[in-house]
C-alpha positions in Angstrom: 13.2 4.6 17.8 12.5 1.7 20.2 12.2 -1.9 18.8 8.5 -1.8 19.6 7.9 1.4 17.7 9.3 -0.1 14.6 6.3 -2.5 14.5 3.8 0.3 14.4 2.6 1.9 11.2 4.4 5.1 10.0 3.1 8.2 11.7 1.9 6.3 14.8 5.3 5.6 16.4 4.8 8.1 19.3 1.8 6.6 20.9 1.2 2.8 20.6 -2.3 3.1 22.0 -3.3 5.3 19.0 -2.8 2.3 16.6 -6.0 0.5 15.5 -5.4 -3.1 14.5 -6.3 -4.1 10.9 -7.2 -7.6 12.0 -11.0 -8.0 11.9 -11.4 -10.4 14.9 -9.8 -7.7 17.1 -12.6 -5.3 16.5 -16.0 -5.3 18.2 -18.1 -4.0 15.3 -19.9 -6.0 12.7 -18.1 -6.0 9.3 -19.9 -5.2 6.1 -18.8 -7.9 3.6 -19.1 -7.3 -0.2 -18.5 -9.9 -2.8 -18.7 -9.2 -6.6 -18.4 -11.6 -9.5 -17.4 -10.0 -12.8 -17.6 -11.9 -16.1 -15.7 -10.5 -19.0 -17.5 -10.0 -22.3 -14.6 -11.7 -24.1 -11.4 -13.4 -22.9 -9.4 -10.9 -25.0 -10.5 -8.2 -22.6 -8.4 -9.8 -19.8 -5.4 -7.3 -20.1 -7.8 -4.3 -20.1 -9.6 -5.7 -17.1 -6.3 -6.1 -15.2 -5.4 -2.5 -16.1 -8.4 -1.3 -14.1 -8.8 -4.1 -11.5 -5.2 -4.2 -10.1 -5.1 -0.5 -9.1 -8.6 -0.8 -7.7 -7.6 -3.8 -5.6 -4.5 -2.0 -4.3 -6.7 1.0 -3.4 -9.0 -1.3 -1.5 -6.2 -2.7 0.6 -5.0 0.8 1.6 -8.5 2.3 2.0 -9.5 3.7 5.4 -12.0 1.4 7.0 -11.0 -1.7 5.0 -10.3 -4.8 7.1 -10.0 -7.4 4.4 -9.6 -7.6 0.6 -8.9 -10.6 -1.6 -9.7 -11.7 -5.2 -10.1 -15.1 -6.9 -11.1 -16.5 -10.3 -14.0 -18.9 -9.8 -16.2 -20.5 -12.4 -15.2 -18.1 -15.2 -15.8 -15.0 -13.0 -13.4 -12.6 -11.4 -14.6 -12.4 -7.7 -13.5 -9.7 -5.3 -14.2 -10.1 -1.6 -13.8 -7.3 1.0 -14.8 -6.4 4.5 -15.5 -2.8 5.7 -15.9 -1.2 9.1 -18.9 0.9 7.9 -21.0 1.6 4.9 -19.5 5.1 4.7 -16.0 3.6 4.4 -17.1 1.3 1.6 -18.9 4.1 -0.3 -15.9 6.4 0.0 -13.7 3.7 -1.6 -16.3 2.8 -4.3 -16.7 6.4 -5.7 -13.1 7.5 -5.7 -9.8 6.9 -7.4 -9.0 3.7 -9.4 -12.2 2.0 -8.3 -14.3 4.8 -9.8 -12.4 4.5 -13.1 -12.9 0.7 -13.0 -16.6 1.2 -12.6 -16.8 3.5 -15.6 -14.9 0.9 -17.7 -17.1 -2.0 -16.5 -19.9 -1.3 -19.0 -17.7 -2.2 -21.9 -15.6 -4.9 -20.1 -18.4 -7.1 -18.9 -20.8 -7.3 -16.1 -21.2 -8.7 -12.6 -23.5 -8.2 -9.6 -22.5 -7.8 -6.0 -23.9 -9.2 -2.8 -23.5 -7.6 0.7 -24.0 -9.0 4.2 -22.7 -8.4 7.7 -20.4 -10.7 9.7 -18.7 -10.8 13.0 -15.5 -12.3 11.7 -13.3 -12.1 8.6 -15.1 -13.3 5.5 -14.7 -16.9 4.4 -14.6 -17.6 0.7 -16.9 -20.6 0.8 -19.5 -18.7 2.8 -19.2 -15.6 0.6 -19.6 -17.5 -2.6 -22.7 -19.3 -1.2 -24.2 -15.9 -0.4 -23.4 -14.6 -3.8 -24.9 -17.6 -5.7 -28.0 -17.5 -3.5 -28.5 -13.7 -4.1 -28.1 -14.0 -7.8 -30.5 -16.8 -8.8 -27.9 -19.5 -8.8 -28.1 -22.4 -6.4 -26.2 -21.9 -3.2 -23.8 -24.7 -4.1 -20.6 -25.6 -2.3 -17.9 -24.1 -4.5 -14.5 -24.3 -3.0 -12.4 -21.2 -2.7 -10.2 -22.4 -5.4 -13.1 -22.6 -7.8 -13.2 -26.4 -8.1 -16.8 -27.6 -7.7 -17.5 -30.6 -5.6 -17.8 -33.8 -7.5 -21.0 -35.8 -7.4 -20.8 -39.2 -5.9 
């Protein structure tokens, strides 16, 4: 094994040209960005939410066609942000494995809408949150990625 081949993903060590970079800015296609904000019915449901959300998040990071996946807690909601190469890749992830189980559990855990848009570059939390708030009746306010609203002067 050459030093260069150790940098390649498993199974792709014979032909370096066969490797597709997982960095969004290195691709030419538009990305499909999805952001969801889930609010628990009760804080006591936090452990149950984690039981379903953590495996679904790990599944997203490994899913074919996924270029970005992150999660944050902002304004009392559990937000997930992901970027996909195609609608088919996003759909394949959404209806399978841990994510499908999480979707079935969502009805008794709480609720939360999603917003989707396209982008040329990796998603930015501030932009994605503004899109989400605008799409769901809230004002498109400037919430920081850490969930601390800007103070009024």
